[in-house]
Structures are given as C-alpha cells and as structure tokens.
C-alpha positions as CSV (number, residue, x, y, z in Angstrom):
1,M,65.0,170.9,46.2
2,A,68.7,169.7,46.1
3,V,68.3,167.9,49.3
4,D,65.2,166.0,48.2
5,E,67.0,164.9,45.0
6,S,70.2,163.9,46.8
7,I,68.2,161.8,49.2
8,A,66.3,160.1,46.3
9,E,69.6,159.3,44.5
10,A,71.1,157.9,47.7
11,A,68.0,155.8,48.4
12,A,68.1,154.4,44.8
13,A,71.7,153.4,45.2
14,G,70.9,151.6,48.5
15,D,73.1,153.9,50.5
16,V,70.2,155.1,52.7
17,P,66.7,153.7,53.5
18,P,63.5,155.1,51.9
19,T,63.2,158.5,53.5
20,L,60.3,160.7,54.7
21,R,61.3,164.3,55.2
22,F,59.5,167.4,56.5
23,Y,60.8,171.0,56.1
24,R,59.9,174.6,55.8
25,W,61.3,177.5,53.8
26,Q,63.5,180.3,55.4
27,I,62.8,182.6,52.5
28,P,59.5,182.8,50.6
29,T,60.1,181.0,47.4
30,V,58.2,180.4,44.2
31,S,58.8,177.0,42.8
32,L,58.0,176.2,39.1
33,G,57.0,172.8,37.9
34,R,59.6,170.9,36.0
35,F,58.0,171.6,32.6
36,Q,56.4,175.0,33.4
37,K,57.2,178.1,31.4
38,I,59.3,180.7,33.2
39,A,57.1,183.3,31.5
40,D,54.3,182.3,33.8
41,V,55.8,184.3,36.7
42,N,57.0,187.9,37.2
43,E,60.7,187.4,37.8
44,T,61.4,191.1,38.4
45,L,58.7,191.4,41.2
46,I,59.9,188.1,42.8
47,A,63.4,189.5,43.0
48,E,62.2,193.0,44.2
49,L,60.3,191.3,47.1
50,G,63.4,189.4,48.1
51,F,61.8,186.0,47.3
52,D,63.6,183.1,45.8
53,L,62.7,181.3,42.5
54,V,63.5,177.7,41.9
55,R,62.5,175.0,39.4
56,R,61.4,171.7,40.9
57,S,62.5,168.3,39.5
58,T,58.9,167.3,39.7
59,G,56.0,168.5,37.5
60,G,52.9,170.6,38.3
61,R,52.4,174.3,38.4
62,A,53.7,177.3,40.5
63,I,53.6,177.3,44.3
64,L,54.5,180.1,46.7
65,H,56.2,178.3,49.6
66,V,55.6,180.4,52.7
67,D,53.9,179.6,56.0
68,E,53.6,175.9,55.1
69,L,54.8,172.4,56.0
70,T,56.5,170.7,53.1
71,Y,57.0,167.0,52.9
72,S,59.0,164.7,50.7
73,V,59.2,160.9,50.4
74,A,61.9,159.2,48.4
75,G,63.0,155.6,47.7
76,P,64.0,153.1,45.1
77,I,61.4,152.2,42.4
78,A,61.7,148.6,43.5
79,E,60.5,149.4,47.1
80,P,57.0,148.0,47.5
81,H,55.4,151.3,48.5
82,M,56.9,152.9,45.3
83,A,55.9,150.1,43.0
84,G,53.5,150.3,40.1
85,G,52.9,153.6,38.3
86,V,52.7,157.2,39.4
87,M,49.1,156.9,40.5
88,D,49.7,153.8,42.5
89,A,52.3,155.5,44.7
90,Y,50.2,158.7,44.8
91,L,47.3,156.7,46.3
92,R,49.4,155.1,49.0
93,F,50.9,158.4,50.0
94,S,47.6,160.2,49.9
95,N,46.1,157.7,52.3
96,A,49.1,158.3,54.6
97,L,48.7,162.1,54.4
98,L,44.9,161.7,55.1
99,S,45.6,159.6,58.2
100,G,47.9,162.3,59.5
101,L,45.5,165.1,58.9
102,M,42.6,163.2,60.4
103,S,44.6,162.7,63.6
104,L,44.6,166.5,63.9
105,G,40.8,166.5,63.9
106,L,40.3,167.4,60.3
107,Y,37.9,165.7,58.1
108,A,39.7,165.5,54.8
109,E,39.3,163.6,51.6
110,K,41.2,162.8,48.4
111,A,40.2,163.8,45.0
112,G,38.9,161.0,42.7
113,A,41.1,158.9,40.5
114,R,39.8,160.7,37.4
115,A,40.5,164.2,38.6
116,R,43.0,165.9,36.2
117,A,44.3,169.5,35.7
118,R,42.6,171.0,32.7
119,R,44.6,172.8,30.0
120,E,42.8,176.0,30.6
121,L,43.8,176.2,34.2
122,S,46.1,179.0,35.3
123,A,49.8,178.7,36.3
124,A,48.8,178.4,40.0
125,C,49.1,174.9,41.5
126,F,46.2,175.2,44.1
127,E,43.5,176.2,41.6
128,M,42.2,172.6,41.3
129,P,43.1,169.2,42.8
130,S,44.4,166.4,40.6
131,A,43.9,162.7,41.2
132,Y,44.2,161.7,44.9
133,E,45.3,165.2,46.1
134,I,43.9,166.2,49.5
135,T,40.8,168.3,49.9
136,A,38.9,169.7,52.8
137,A,35.2,170.6,52.4
138,G,35.7,170.3,48.6
139,R,38.6,172.8,48.6
140,K,42.2,171.8,47.7
141,L,44.4,171.6,50.8
142,M,47.5,169.9,49.7
143,G,49.3,169.8,46.3
144,S,51.8,167.1,45.5
145,A,54.1,166.2,42.5
146,Q,56.1,163.1,41.7
147,S,59.2,162.2,39.7
148,R,60.3,158.8,38.7
149,R,63.8,158.6,37.2
150,K,67.3,157.3,37.7
151,G,65.9,154.3,39.6
152,Y,64.1,156.4,42.3
153,V,60.7,157.8,43.1
154,L,60.5,161.3,44.6
155,Q,57.3,162.8,45.7
156,H,57.0,166.1,47.6
157,G,54.1,168.4,48.4
158,S,52.9,171.5,50.2
159,L,50.5,171.9,53.1
160,P,49.7,175.6,53.5
161,L,49.2,176.3,57.2
162,F,47.8,179.9,57.3
163,G,47.7,183.1,55.4
164,D,46.1,184.1,52.1
165,V,46.0,181.1,49.7
166,A,45.9,183.6,46.8
167,R,49.2,185.4,47.6
168,L,50.9,183.7,44.7
169,V,48.7,185.5,42.2
170,E,50.5,188.8,42.5
171,L,53.7,187.1,41.4
172,L,52.2,185.6,38.2
173,A,52.6,187.3,34.8
174,L,48.9,188.2,34.3
175,P,46.9,191.3,33.5
176,C,45.4,193.1,36.6
177,A,41.9,192.0,35.7
178,A,42.9,188.4,35.3
179,K,44.7,188.5,38.7
180,E,41.7,189.7,40.6
181,S,39.5,187.0,39.0
182,L,42.1,184.3,39.9
183,R,42.4,185.6,43.4
184,Q,38.7,185.2,44.0
185,Q,38.7,181.7,42.4
186,L,41.6,180.5,44.5
187,R,40.0,181.7,47.7
188,Q,36.9,179.7,46.8
189,Q,38.7,176.6,45.7
190,A,41.7,176.3,48.0
191,V,42.1,176.4,51.8
192,T,44.8,176.5,54.4
193,L,44.9,174.2,57.4
194,A,44.1,177.0,59.8
195,E,41.0,177.9,57.9
196,A,39.9,174.3,57.5
197,L,40.3,173.8,61.3
198,E,39.0,177.3,62.2
199,L,42.2,178.1,64.0
200,S,44.1,181.4,64.4
201,P,47.6,181.6,62.8
202,D,49.3,181.5,66.2
203,S,47.4,178.4,67.4
204,D,49.6,175.7,69.1
205,Q,47.9,173.2,66.8
206,L,49.8,174.7,63.9
207,D,53.2,174.2,65.5
208,F,55.5,172.8,62.9
209,S,57.0,170.0,65.0
210,R,53.6,168.9,66.2
211,L,52.3,168.8,62.7
212,A,55.3,167.0,61.3
213,A,55.0,164.3,64.1
214,A,51.3,163.9,63.3
215,M,51.9,163.5,59.6
216,A,54.8,161.1,60.2
217,D,52.5,158.9,62.4
218,G,50.1,158.9,59.4
219,F,52.8,157.4,57.2
220,K,53.8,155.0,60.0
221,S,50.4,153.6,60.6
222,T,49.1,153.6,57.0
223,L,52.2,152.1,55.4
224,E,52.9,149.9,58.4
225,Q,56.5,151.1,58.6
226,D,58.8,151.8,61.5
227,L,60.3,155.3,61.2
228,E,63.6,156.3,62.7
229,P,64.9,159.9,62.9
230,G,67.9,160.5,60.8
231,T,70.3,163.2,59.4
232,L,71.8,163.7,56.0
233,S,74.8,161.5,55.4
234,P,78.1,163.1,54.3
235,N,77.5,161.9,50.7
236,E,74.0,163.4,50.7
237,L,75.4,166.7,51.9
238,R,78.1,166.7,49.2
239,R,75.6,165.8,46.5
240,S,73.2,168.5,47.7
241,A,75.9,171.1,47.5
242,E,76.8,169.9,44.0
243,L,73.1,170.1,42.8
244,I,72.7,173.6,44.3
245,R,75.8,174.7,42.3
246,T,75.1,172.9,39.0
247,R,71.4,173.0,38.9
248,Y,69.1,174.7,41.4
249,T,70.9,178.1,41.4
250,D,71.8,177.9,37.7
251,P,69.8,180.3,35.6
252,I,70.0,177.8,32.7
253,W,68.0,175.3,34.7
254,T,65.6,177.8,36.2
255,R,64.9,179.5,32.9
256,Q,65.1,176.5,30.5
257,R,61.4,176.8,29.4
C-alpha cells in the first residue's frame, strides 16, 4: 500500500511517468477500505493466524489478499487516461483489464454503469460487483478501488487466482450462522480465475509472470501506450519507507474507524 501511494505521489509531481504495477503478497493480508469500520473484522483471529491487517488509501470493503495477482495504476489527474471523474477512469481501466483477461481465453464482462454496492451488503468486497468491475459468467472476478487526491489518481485491484473465494468470511466479525450464509453466497456470486477457466491451481496458465504480462498487454493495446519496465526510484523507496512507518503500520491509521 505504501509503494502504491509513493508511486502515485511521484507521478503527480512529474518525477516518474504514469505507472502500471503488478504484485503479490508474501503474507496473507486483510485490507480494509479507507472508510470501513475496524469492527468489521476479527483482529484477534487475524493475528493468531499470522496474517497482516492494513487499511487501504482507497475505498471499498475487506479483501483477503492471498493467491492473487494485484494490480495498481497511478498517474497525475491531468493525464488523459485519468481525466474526468472516477467512473471515467474506471471504464478505461476496466476495458484494459478485460482485454488482458480475454487474451487468456476467458470470456469476461464488466458490470453495468448503474451497478452499485447496496447498503445491506456485508463487509466482504467480492459479494457483489460495482460499476464496471469485471465478472465471468455473471460472477465477480475482480474488485477495484480508486483514490483521487493530492493531484493523483490511484486505482488498484485484486484478481483471485485460485482457492476458496469465501476464505475471508472466517475473519469477519459475524455470528456463526451469518458466516455460513455469507460463505454460500460468496461461492455463488464470486469466482477465481482458475475456476472461471476450469484450471487446476498448479496450471502453468496461472503463472504470475505470465498473467502479469498478459494484463500489461491489455493496458498497452487498449490505452495505446508503450510500456517500459521500471524499478522504484530512490525517492519512491524513501517515501514508501516513510509511509510504512507513519501510516500503514500505525495502529491509529489502521483502527481509525
């Protein structure tokens, strides 16, 4: 989360170009949406399992980051692909994500422009797609969230590759009966890439590098942009370390709501 934000700040300042990033999580981590209540999750159980807990700078609901490909795209608000409002950029990036997924042989779609998360939904992100989020056979495949502040746009999202899409439920602060109901609901309404493509978890088609390359090609072709591999600049590394220390590992930030 700190790296994503440091890249966005550097891009807004003109120090680095707009940046597309793919990464995965070394430790299973629950991320909370920027405005989500900490009481939505079972902090004790998360710690007992050795998982991490972080609050994102973007909105949305809780995600368990494990066995997934995570993407982020960041740039200055004035950049043409970031221009307009949240939904304008969402649509552009969703089309790019769709292109990458379809190159893998998956028939995927994006939710309609009027799709919105209802108030009565649970704390789990993958329960229902919002506008322009990616679905496969009517089930949510990718969740994304966007932040527009300090002159930058930052959007990141999660592509579950394999495993049980309902694993997060055990980590939510819910009664047992409600957990079982939500598990069943998530398994009906969300899907992993492996399930959507009918692949085994160890399939070569789920190789992280291969998937990242395919998704990058989707952005390249859809947005008509040349992409060049890059590494974090010294300033981005320093700012990431500062954000880790002052925000993302600070209980005040994590537990603020």
